[in-house]
KOLMARVO-751639 format. One record per residue (C-alpha): residue in three letters; z negated, x, y. Coordinates in steps of 0.5 Angstrom, whole numbers, padded with zeros to 4 digits, always signed. Layout:
N
ALAZXY/...
//
This chain:
84
MET-0267+0175+0212/GLY-0265+0182+0214/ILE-0264+0185+0208/LEU-0260+0179+0205/ALA-0256+0179+0211/TRP-0254+0186+0210/ILE-0252+0185+0203/VAL-0247+0179+0205/LEU-0245+0183+0211/GLY-0244+0189+0207/ILE-0239+0185+0202/LEU-0235+0183+0208/ALA-0235+0190+0211/GLY-0234+0194+0205/ALA-0227+0190+0204/ILE-0225+0192+0212/ALA-0227+0199+0211/LYS-0223+0200+0205/ALA-0217+0197+0209/ILE-0218+0201+0215/TYR-0220+0208+0211/PRO-0214+0212+0210/GLY-0211+0214+0203/HIS-0212+0211+0196/GLN-0220+0210+0194/GLY-0221+0208+0187/GLY-0225+0203+0184/GLY-0224+0195+0184/ILE-0227+0189+0188/LEU-0234+0190+0185/ALA-0234+0198+0187/THR-0232+0196+0194/MET-0237+0190+0194/ALA-0242+0195+0192/LEU-0240+0201+0197/GLY-0240+0196+0202/ILE-0247+0193+0201/VAL-0249+0200+0201/GLY-0246+0202+0207/ALA-0248+0196+0211/LEU-0255+0198+0209/VAL-0254+0205+0211/GLY-0251+0203+0217/GLY-0256+0199+0219/TRP-0262+0204+0217/ILE-0258+0209+0222/GLY-0257+0204+0227/ASN-0264+0202+0227/LEU-0266+0210+0227/LEU-0261+0211+0233/PHE-0262+0205+0237/GLY-0269+0203+0235/VAL-0267+0196+0235/GLY-0267+0191+0229/PHE-0260+0189+0227/THR-0261+0182+0223/GLY-0256+0176+0223/PHE-0249+0176+0223/THR-0247+0179+0230/TRP-0240+0183+0232/TRP-0245+0189+0233/GLY-0248+0188+0226/LEU-0241+0188+0223/LEU-0239+0194+0227/ILE-0245+0198+0224/ALA-0244+0196+0217/ILE-0236+0198+0217/VAL-0238+0204+0220/GLY-0243+0205+0215/ALA-0239+0203+0209/MET-0233+0208+0212/VAL-0239+0214+0211/VAL-0240+0211+0204/LEU-0233+0211+0202/PHE-0232+0218+0205/ILE-0238+0221+0201/TYR-0236+0217+0195/GLY-0229+0220+0195/LEU-0232+0227+0196/VAL-0236+0226+0190/THR-0230+0223+0186/LYS-0225+0228+0189/ASN-0221+0223+0192/ALA-0222+0224+0199/
//
């Protein structure tokens, strides 16, 4: 259930991160969902490395980690596409 939870949480985190992240990012809803999912997985992976605790399920802490991961991915996406 861990990866499935991060995918579903990533969709929500991607939308929140795109709303929080300053400036205009390209891409529509599908790009936002994909970047959010990737960001949630990256955030979960980094969180596991830093804290050594598995982030599974829908918790506030997991949502925060997913949003931060999605914002990092949005930043990198902006650098790659020259929209940052």
